[in-house]
NUGUFI-918508 format. One record per residue: x, y, z of N, C-alpha, C in turn. Coordinates in steps of 0.05 Angstrom, whole numbers, padded with zeros to 5 digits, always signed. Example, Ala and Ser with C-alpha at 12.3 -4.5 7.8 and 13.67 -1.06 7.14 Angstrom:
2
+00264-00114+00156+00246-00090+00156+00264-00066+00156+00257-00045+00142+00273-00021+00143+00258+00001+00157
This chain:
307
-00026+01151-02479-00005+01168-02467-00006+01162-02435+00017+01156-02425+00019+01152-02396+00020+01179-02383+00011+01179-02358+00008+01205-02344+00034+01222-02341+00057+01208-02339+00082+01222-02337+00101+01214-02359+00091+01206-02382+00108+01196-02404+00126+01218-02414+00152+01212-02417+00173+01231-02425+00177+01228-02455+00183+01250-02469+00188+01249-02497+00213+01232-02502+00211+01215-02523+00233+01197-02529+00259+01213-02537+00255+01237-02549+00278+01253-02556+00294+01262-02532+00281+01268-02511+00294+01276-02486+00310+01253-02475+00297+01230-02474+00310+01205-02464+00334+01198-02482+00331+01200-02508+00353+01195-02527+00377+01212-02522+00372+01238-02517+00394+01256-02513+00410+01249-02487+00395+01244-02466+00407+01237-02440+00422+01211-02442+00410+01192-02455+00423+01164-02459+00449+01167-02474+00450+01182-02495+00475+01184-02512+00496+01199-02498+00489+01217-02479+00509+01232-02465+00521+01216-02443+00507+01197-02430+00515+01184-02406+00523+01155-02410+00517+01142-02433+00523+01114-02436+00537+01108-02461+00548+01084-02464+00560+01075-02488+00545+01051-02498+00548+01043-02524+00535+01019-02534+00543+00994-02517+00524+00979-02509+00528+00954-02493+00525+00958-02465+00522+00984-02454+00519+00989-02427+00491+00981-02417+00488+00975-02392+00463+00966-02380+00448+00990-02368+00423+00994-02376+00407+01016-02367+00384+01005-02349+00382+01015-02325+00361+01004-02307+00340+01027-02302+00315+01021-02306+00294+01040-02302+00275+01028-02281+00275+01036-02256+00258+01024-02236+00230+01033-02236+00224+01054-02251+00196+01063-02254+00190+01067-02285+00187+01044-02298+00188+01044-02327+00163+01056-02340+00141+01058-02326+00117+01069-02338+00110+01056-02364+00109+01071-02386+00102+01059-02411+00125+01048-02426+00150+01049-02414+00173+01035-02426+00188+01052-02446+00187+01079-02444+00201+01096-02463+00231+01092-02461+00242+01090-02438+00270+01087-02433+00281+01061-02447+00265+01040-02441+00273+01013-02454+00271+01015-02484+00252+01028-02494+00248+01031-02523+00272+01046-02535+00281+01068-02523+00304+01084-02534+00330+01068-02530+00332+01055-02506+00357+01040-02502+00360+01018-02522+00339+01004-02529+00340+00982-02549+00348+00993-02576+00337+01016-02584+00344+01029-02610+00373+01036-02612+00386+01044-02590+00414+01053-02591+00433+01034-02579+00426+01007-02579+00445+00986-02573+00452+00984-02544+00435+00994-02526+00440+00991-02497+00423+00968-02486+00435+00953-02468+00418+00933-02454+00401+00947-02433+00379+00935-02425+00362+00948-02407+00346+00929-02388+00340+00939-02364+00322+00925-02345+00302+00944-02335+00278+00938-02335+00257+00956-02325+00238+00942-02306+00225+00957-02289+00205+00946-02270+00186+00969-02263+00163+00962-02252+00144+00982-02243+00124+00968-02225+00116+00982-02203+00097+00970-02185+00068+00976-02193+00064+00995-02211+00037+01003-02220+00025+00983-02240+00001+00974-02235-00012+00957-02254-00020+00972-02279-00026+00997-02275-00032+01016-02298-00010+01016-02318+00015+01021-02308+00039+01022-02326+00042+00995-02339+00039+00973-02325+00043+00947-02337+00023+00942-02359-00003+00950-02355-00023+00947-02374-00019+00963-02399-00010+00989-02394-00006+01007-02416+00018+00998-02434+00039+00988-02420+00062+00977-02436+00054+00953-02453+00037+00936-02442+00027+00913-02458+00011+00923-02482-00006+00943-02477-00023+00953-02500-00005+00965-02522+00016+00981-02513+00033+00995-02532+00048+00974-02549+00057+00953-02537+00071+00931-02553+00053+00919-02572+00028+00913-02565+00009+00901-02584+00003+00921-02607+00000+00947-02601-00005+00967-02622+00018+00969-02641+00043+00969-02629+00068+00970-02646+00069+00946-02665+00062+00922-02655+00062+00898-02670+00042+00900-02695+00019+00911-02690-00001+00913-02711+00007+00934-02732+00021+00956-02722+00030+00976-02741+00053+00968-02758+00072+00953-02747+00096+00945-02760+00092+00918-02774+00078+00917-02796+00077+00893-02812+00104+00887-02825+00109+00863-02833+00134+00854-02842+00143+00871-02866+00124+00877-02885+00131+00892-02908+00141+00921-02901+00128+00932-02881+00135+00958-02871+00163+00957-02859+00170+00936-02844+00196+00933-02831+00217+00932-02853+00211+00917-02874+00230+00914-02896+00236+00941-02910+00214+00956-02916+00217+00982-02929+00231+01002-02912+00226+01001-02884+00239+01019-02866+00269+01015-02866+00277+00989-02864+00305+00983-02864+00318+00990-02890+00305+00983-02913+00315+00989-02939+00320+01019-02944+00300+01036-02933+00302+01065-02936+00327+01076-02922+00331+01064-02898+00355+01075-02883+00381+01067-02895+00383+01043-02905+00406+01034-02920+00411+01051-02944+00389+01056-02959+00390+01073-02984+00402+01102-02977+00392+01113-02955+00401+01140-02947+00432+01140-02942+00443+01118-02932+00471+01116-02927+00487+01113-02951+00476+01099-02972+00491+01093-02995+00489+01112-03019+00467+01127-03020+00462+01144-03044+00482+01167-03049+00495+01178-03027+00513+01200-03032+00536+01192-03051+00545+01167-03049+00569+01159-03064+00561+01140-03088+00535+01138-03094+00526+01120-03115+00527+01135-03142+00540+01122-03163+00543+01136-03187+00522+01129-03208+00510+01106-03205+00490+01098-03225+00462+01109-03218+00441+01098-03229+00414+01107-03225+00405+01102-03197+00392+01120-03184+00381+01117-03157+00360+01095-03156+00344+01094-03177+00322+01074-03177+00333+01045-03176+00355+01041-03191+00366+01014-03192+00377+01007-03163+00390+01027-03151+00401+01023-03124+00380+01016-03105+00357+01032-03104+00336+01026-03085+00323+00999-03090+00319+00992-03115+00307+00965-03121+00324+00943-03110+00351+00945-03114+00369+00924-03105+00371+00923-03075+00369+00946-03062+00370+00946-03032+00345+00934-03020+00323+00940-03032+00297+00928-03022+00298+00898-03025+00309+00888-03048+00310+00859-03053+00329+00845-03032+00352+00858-03027+00372+00847-03009+00362+00848-02980+00348+00870-02973+00338+00872-02946+00316+00851-02941+00297+00848-02959+00276+00828-02956+00288+00801-02954+00307+00795-02971+00321+00768-02970+00333+00763-02943+00346+00783-02931+00361+00781-02906+00341+00778-02883+00319+00794-02882+00301+00794-02860+00284+00768-02859+00280+00757-02882+00263+00733-02884+00278+00707-02886+00305+00710-02884+00322+00685-02889+00325+00667-02865+00317+00677-02842+00321+00662-02818+00348+00664-02806+00366+00680-02817+00394+00683-02807+00396+00700-02783+00375+00716-02777+00375+00733-02753+00366+00715-02729+00384+00711-02711+00377+00693-02688+00367+00711-02665+00343+00704-02655+00330+00719-02634+00329+00702-02610+00340+00712-02588+00341+00697-02562+00326+00713-02541+00309+00700-02525+00302+00671-02524+00286+00662-02549+00286+00637-02555+00274+00626-02579+00244+00632-02579+00231+00635-02556+00203+00640-02554+00195+00665-02571+00212+00685-02570+00207+00710-02585+00209+00706-02615+00225+00687-02624+00229+00681-02652+00206+00666-02662+00193+00649-02646+00171+00633-02655+00144+00648-02658+00142+00670-02644+00118+00686-02645+00123+00709-02665+00108+00709-02687+00111+00728-02708+00109+00757-02699+00089+00763-02682+00085+00790-02672+00110+00799-02657+00119+00783-02639+00143+00792-02623+00167+00794-02640+00170+00777-02661+00193+00777-02678+00194+00804-02693+00171+00812-02703+00170+00838-02719+00177+00861-02699+00166+00860-02675+00172+00882-02656+00202+00883-02650+00216+00861-02646+00244+00860-02640+00260+00870-02664+00251+00863-02688+00265+00872-02711+00263+00903-02714+00239+00913-02707+00235+00943-02708+00252+00956-02688+00253+00946-02664+00269+00958-02641+00299+00957-02647+00307+00937-02662+00336+00935-02669+00343+00943-02697+00327+00962-02708+00329+00970-02735+00357+00982-02741+00368+00998-02722+00394+01010-02726+00417+00989-02730+00414+00967-02714+00434+00946-02717+00432+00932-02744+00406+00928-02753+00401+00913-02778+00412+00931-02801+00406+00956-02800+00415+00975-02822+00445+00976-02823+00458+00978-02800+00487+00979-02799+00499+00954-02811+00488+00931-02804+00498+00906-02814+00494+00903-02844+00472+00911-02855+00467+00909-02884+00484+00927-02899+00487+00952-02889+00503+00972-02903+00533+00965-02904+00542+00954-02882+00571+00945-02883+00575+00921-02901+00556+00902-02900+00558+00879-02919+00559+00887-02948+00541+00905-02956+00539+00915-02983+00564+00931-02991+00573+00948-02973+00595+00966-02979+00622+00949-02981+00628+00933-02963+00654+00919-02962+00656+00896-02983+00633+00884-02989+00634+00861-03008+00631+00869-03037+00624+00894-03042+00621+00903-03070+00639+00925-03078+00660+00931-03063+00680+00951-03071+00697+00941-03092+00700+00956-03114+00717+00947-03136+00746+00950-03130+00754+00972-03116+00781+00978-03109+00782+00994-03084+00804+00991-03068+00807+01006-03043+00831+01023-03047+00828+01050-03046+00850+01068-03052+00853+01087-03029+00879+01091-03017+00881+01108-02995+00877+01138-03003+00865+01153-02986+00862+01182-02990+00878+01196-02969+00897+01213-02979+00916+01227-02961+00907+01254-02953+00915+01262-02929+00911+01288-02918+00927+01308-02936+00914+01327-02949+00928+01345-02968+00948+01363-02954+00944+01369-02930+00964+01388-02915+00987+01371-02903+00981+01348-02892+01001+01331-02879+00996+01303-02887+01004+01295-02911+01000+01267-02921+01015+01246-02905+01039+01253-02895+01056+01234-02881+01064+01246-02854+01060+01231-02832+01067+01239-02806+01086+01221-02793+01100+01229-02771+01120+01214-02759+01119+01219-02729+01129+01200-02714+01132+01203-02685+01151+01227-02679+01169+01234-02698+01186+01256-02694+01172+01283-02694+01147+01283-02704+01132+01308-02705+01117+01314-02679+01117+01295-02660+01102+01300-02635+01113+01323-02619+01096+01341-02610+01103+01363-02593+01099+01357-02564+01114+01368-02546+01109+01363-02516+01080+01371-02509+01069+01357-02490+01041+01364-02482+01039+01355-02453+01020+01367-02439+01015+01363-02411+00993+01343-02406+00996+01326-02387+00974+01308-02378+00976+01301-02349+00954+01295-02337+00953+01286-02309+00951+01256-02307+00948+01243-02330+00946+01214-02331+00972+01200-02323+00971+01176-02313+00996+01161-02306+01014+01157-02330+01040+01159-02328+01057+01153-02350+01083+01142-02339+01097+01127-02357+01122+01113-02350+01142+01116-02372+01168+01116-02365+01189+01117-02387+01188+01091-02404+01195+01095-02429+01195+01072-02447+01223+01065-02456+01226+01040-02467+01253+01031-02477+01254+01029-02508+01234+01017-02520+01234+01014-02549+01216+01033-02564+01205+01052-02550+01186+01072-02562+01201+01097-02571+01194+01109-02593+01206+01134-02603+01197+01157-02584+01176+01154-02569+01168+01174-02550+01177+01166-02522+01191+01184-02508+01205+01176-02484+01186+01168-02461+01161+01178-02461+01142+01171-02440+01117+01161-02453+01103+01142-02441+01078+01132-02451+01057+01136-02429+01034+01146-02438+01011+01149-02419+00993+01125-02420+00980+01121-02397+00963+01097-02394+00936+01105-02384+00915+01093-02396+00888+01098-02386+00879+01076-02367+00895+01055-02365+00887+01033-02347+00912+01017-02340+00909+00999-02321+00932+00981-02314+00935+00961-02337+00913+00955-02350+00915+00936-02373+00934+00948-02394+00930+00974-02401+00947+00986-02421+00976+00986-02412+00980+00991-02386+01008+00991-02376+01020+00963-02379+01005+00942-02374+01015+00915-02377+01022+00909-02406+01005+00919-02425+01011+00916-02454+01037+00930-02461+01041+00954-02451+01065+00970-02458+01090+00955-02447+01088+00945-02422+01110+00931-02411+01118+00907-02428+01098+00893-02439+01103+00870-02456+01116+00879-02482+01107+00901-02493+01118+00911-02518+01147+00919-02515+01155+00929-02492+01182+00938-02487+01201+00914-02483+01192+00891-02476+01210+00869-02471+01207+00846-02490+01186+00845-02507+01182+00824-02525+01202+00825-02548+01216+00803-02554+01236+00803-02575+01224+00805-02604+01197+00801-02606+01184+00805-02633+01181+00835-02640+01184+00852-02621+01179+00881-02626+01206+00896-02628+01210+00912-02649+01234+00928-02652+01228+00956-02643+01204+00966-02646+01196+00994-02637+01166+00994-02634+01157+01012-02618+01128+01015-02613+01122+01044-02604+01096+01052-02606+01088+01078-02595+01059+01077-02588+01052+01091-02566+01024+01094-02558+01012+01115-02576+00989+01109-02587+00976+01126-02606+00961+01148-02590+00975+01167-02578+00964+01189-02563+00977+01214-02572+00961+01233-02584+00972+01258-02596+00988+01254-02620+00985+01230-02632+01001+01226-02657+00986+01235-02682+00959+01236-02680+00943+01242-02703+00936+01219-02721+00941+01194-02712+00935+01170-02727+00905+01163-02723+00889+01168-02743+00860+01164-02740+00849+01150-02765+00829+01133-02761+00816+01120-02784+00787+01128-02783+00777+01140-02805+00749+01149-02805+00731+01125-02810+00708+01123-02796+00689+01102-02800+00660+01114-02798+00642+01099-02808+00614+01108-02807+00598+01088-02789+00584+01099-02770+00568+01082-02751+00541+01097-02747+00519+01082-02754+00492+01094-02753+00489+01119-02767+00503+01121-02791+00500+01144-02808+00518+01168-02801+00534+01165-02780+00551+01187-02771+00580+01179-02776+00595+01200-02787+00624+01196-02791+00639+01201-02765+00654+01180-02757+00669+01182-02731+00698+01177-02735+00714+01182-02714+00743+01177-02716+00751+01155-02697+00767+01136-02707+00776+01113-02692+00806+01116-02688+00814+01115-02662+00842+01118-02655+00852+01092-02642+00865+01074-02657+00875+01049-02644+00896+01055-02623+00901+01037-02605+00916+01043-02582+00947+01044-02587+00958+01024-02603+00986+01023-02607+00995+01018-02636+01017+01029-02644+01030+01023-02669+01056+01008-02663+01060+00984-02673+01083+00968-02666+01098+00959-02692+01124+00965-02692+01141+00955-02714+01153+00929-02705+01146+00907-02718+01156+00881-02711+01184+00877-02723+01199+00857-02713+01226+00853-02722+01227+00842-02750+01205+00833-02763+01205+00826-02791+01198+00849-02809+01196+00873-02797+01191+00897-02813+01161+00905-02816+01142+00888-02808+01114+00895-02811+01106+00915-02789+01084+00930-02795+01074+00948-02776+01047+00937-02766+01045+00933-02740+01020+00921-02728+01005+00944-02715+00980+00948-02724+00962+00967-02711+00947+00950-02690+00952+00957-02664+00942+00940-02643+00920+00955-02626+00898+00943-02623+00876+00953-02606+00874+00936-02581+00871+00950-02558+00867+00936-02532+00838+00939-02524+00824+00917-02522+00795+00919-02516+00787+00895-02501+00769+00901-02480+00758+00879-02464+00733+00866-02474+00718+00879-02491+00693+00868-02501+00689+00876-02530+00670+00864-02543+00664+00869-02571+00635+00878-02574+00631+00903-02581+00605+00914-02587+00601+00916-02617+00578+00922-02625+00574+00927-02654+00591+00950-02665+00593+00971-02649+00609+00993-02657+00639+00986-02660+00648+00968-02641+00677+00960-02642+00682+00942-02667+00662+00926-02675+00664+00910-02699+00665+00928-02724+00650+00950-02724+00651+00968-02746+00677+00982-02748+00689+00991-02726+00715+01003-02726+00736+00985-02739+00734+00960-02731+00756+00941-02741+00751+00934-02770+00727+00935-02780+00721+00930-02808+00734+00953-02824+00731+00977-02815+00742+01000-02829+00772+01001-02827+00783+00991-02804+00812+00990-02801+00823+00970-02820+00810+00946-02823+00820+00926-02842+00819+00938-02870+00799+00952-02877+00797+00965-02904+00821+00985-02907+00827+01000-02886+00850+01019-02887+00876+01005-02891+00879+00983-02876+00905+00967-02880+00906+00957-02909+00884+00947-02919+00884+00936-02946+00891+00959-02966+00881+00982-02962+00886+01005-02981+00916+01013-02979+00929+01014-02954+00956+01021-02951+00974+01000-02963+00968+00975-02959+00985+00954-02970+00982+00953-03001+00959+00959-03012+00955+00959-03041+00972+00982-03053+00974+01004-03038+00990+01027-03048+01019+01020-03051+01029+01004-03031+01057+00993-03033+01079+01013-03025+01073+01036-03018+01094+01055-03012+01100+01059-02982+01086+01043-02965+01089+01048-02936+01095+01021-02922+01107+01002-02935+01113+00977-02922+01088+00959-02920+01091+00939-02903+01069+00919-02899+01056+00924-02872+01029+00927-02872+01013+00933-02848+00994+00910-02841+00989+00906-02816+00970+00886-02806+00956+00898-02782+00935+00886-02773+00920+00896-02750+00910+00872-02733+00906+00877-02708+00896+00855-02690+00886+00869-02665+00873+00852-02648+00860+00862-02623+00870+00844-02600+00877+00857-02578+00885+00842-02554+00862+00845-02535+00850+00822-02527+00828+00822-02509+00837+00817-02479+00863+00812-02476+00873+00807-02449+00904+00809-02451+00917+00820-02431+00947+00821-02431+00960+00794-02436+00947+00774-02428+00958+00746-02431+00960+00738-02461+00943+00748-02477+00943+00740-02506+00962+00755-02523+00975+00777-02513+00992+00793-02529+01017+00780-02540+01032+00764-02523+01055+00749-02535+01049+00733-02558+01026+00718-02557+01018+00700-02579+01012+00717-02604+00999+00740-02600+00993+00757-02623+01018+00767-02636+01037+00776-02621+01062+00786-02632+01078+00764-02646+01078+00740-02634+01093+00718-02645+01080+00710-02671+01053+00709-02672+01038+00701-02697+01045+00719-02720+01044+00746-02715+01049+00764-02738+01078+00767-02745+01096+00762-02726+01124+00763-02732+01133+00738-02748+01119+00716-02745+01126+00692-02760+01116+00692-02788+01094+00708-02793+01082+00708-02819+01100+00722-02839+01104+00709-02862+01122+00721-02882+01103+00734-02904
């Protein structure tokens, strides 16, 4: 125990309130490395330093102790147990069969060499490799659970809101905002709000691009896609809904970077699109991501040309 070591639960709560996945956390007085440990668990990048030789020595000892405690078999069972907890609520067959299959798949994945660790030095050292696998357990569990879920679904069926199964832009009520907004040309909503200049540039392109017949900013529309990330059910609200001139509906997301959570959102959106298209009663839907205002014309042209 370091002389001023803080509980990881306190650090975890502060980190989740003030940062997003992929953010960089700097701890200039790292001590025993609690902040770095929590940041790694929750998908944050981190940099730490400390002038105390005591802190440096304690951190080294803690890492060695963690490596001894986390044998590979324990890492496998820990990951398998967390995947099992995510899957068992909707599992209809025997729980024993499910657990046995998850353990087998988890062991196969962790020992397959498909997990790339950088720098390579950490991958060559078995102790460091086990430690990094342990610290990144939430990422491993999320990846395994998504792979099992999406690749083994027998059918994808849309589930409708019982009170309001179908919504329209005509249902939007007036609302107040202090955010910047501009009049629109091809949108059913007369004003569009913007969270950034980037979004404003995208809206300008949607208003003038010949591939678009109508569009709307997904703000106060109620268009949400549920997804599960790290065992928690969350709501994903894509940025734009665009009706192309060929009749297809494009669900467009504007994003500057790709985090693990962003990838999960899009996996669930693709599943949602698949379910709606399989239903057949709501036209043809597609989804895509714009990583820069410059790529939007090519995205619109690509989907409008597809028959």
